[in-house]
C-alpha positions, 0 to 999 in steps of 0.5 A: 528523512525519517519515517512516512505517514500512512493514510489510508482510503475508505475503501482500503479500510474496507479491504482490510476489514475483510482479511483474516486477523492474521493476515491484515496484521501482516499487511499492516506490518508489511505497510508500517515498514513500508513508512519506515523505509520509504525512503531507500526503496524504488517505488515500483509503479503501475501503467494503463489506468493505474498510472500515477498508481503504486504497487508494495506486495505483501506475500500474495496480497497487493497494494496500490498507493501512491505517495506526496513526497512534500508532505511525506504521506503515503496513501494506501488505495486498495488492498486484494489479492494479487490476482484479484487486485489490478480487475 
């Protein structure tokens, strides 16, 4: 199908601004990889109050996103350390 488009919420952009430059680069690289290969991966759904969202891992960081398959759009909502992201 091809590359999906990545969009970032204001909260996700703020999260990225608060992350060290080298780690931020790693997270962005992983997200770009995800967009390029999204048709080949199985999204990992979240539950409870996070129902409707999915998670993606970048080392010790978690990315919370949702997607719109009709527009090939992945929207990143939150980026944080694994131990803090769901709190």
